[in-house]
DOMARVEX-67499 format. One record per residue (C-alpha): y, x negated, z. Coordinates in steps of 0.5 Angstrom, whole numbers, padded with zeros to 4 digits, always signed. Layout:
# residues N
YXZ
...
This chain:
# residues 94
+0204-0163+0169
+0200-0160+0174
+0204-0156+0179
+0202-0156+0187
+0203-0150+0191
+0207-0151+0197
+0203-0149+0203
+0207-0147+0210
+0205-0145+0217
+0206-0138+0219
+0203-0138+0225
+0201-0142+0231
+0198-0141+0238
+0196-0146+0244
+0189-0147+0245
+0189-0150+0251
+0188-0158+0252
+0192-0160+0246
+0190-0156+0241
+0193-0151+0237
+0191-0146+0232
+0195-0145+0225
+0195-0140+0220
+0197-0142+0213
+0201-0138+0208
+0194-0138+0203
+0190-0135+0209
+0187-0142+0211
+0187-0143+0219
+0185-0149+0222
+0184-0151+0229
+0188-0158+0230
+0187-0162+0237
+0193-0167+0238
+0190-0170+0244
+0187-0176+0241
+0193-0178+0237
+0197-0177+0243
+0193-0181+0248
+0193-0187+0242
+0201-0186+0241
+0204-0193+0243
+0211-0190+0243
+0214-0187+0250
+0217-0181+0246
+0211-0179+0243
+0206-0180+0249
+0211-0176+0253
+0208-0170+0249
+0202-0171+0254
+0205-0167+0258
+0202-0160+0257
+0209-0156+0257
+0213-0160+0253
+0207-0160+0248
+0207-0152+0248
+0214-0152+0247
+0213-0153+0239
+0217-0149+0234
+0215-0147+0226
+0222-0149+0222
+0221-0147+0215
+0213-0147+0215
+0213-0154+0219
+0211-0155+0226
+0216-0159+0230
+0217-0162+0237
+0224-0162+0240
+0229-0166+0235
+0224-0167+0230
+0221-0172+0235
+0214-0170+0234
+0212-0167+0227
+0206-0168+0222
+0206-0168+0214
+0204-0161+0212
+0197-0163+0209
+0194-0167+0215
+0195-0161+0218
+0192-0156+0213
+0186-0161+0213
+0186-0163+0220
+0187-0171+0219
+0193-0173+0223
+0189-0178+0227
+0188-0183+0221
+0189-0190+0225
+0188-0192+0231
+0191-0200+0232
+0186-0202+0237
+0180-0200+0232
+0184-0204+0227
+0183-0210+0232
+0176-0209+0233
């Protein structure tokens, strides 16, 4: 049986233009750009985070990055590997 280490975000800061600098508890750092994800979001509750003030109102909760009442959150490994924007419906139709 393989044990997987639980990874947590210990610090996050805005870097402008929908980018966040994330520091993980293993010392890894990642600059994650959320702009494309938000621009391609279809649901209005997600697109609402294109408002930069609203986007900047994230919080860290138990090592996870959260916006609002869990309106927007991402799997920790997607943030750790900087792969939040995996699929665009318009690309699939092309």
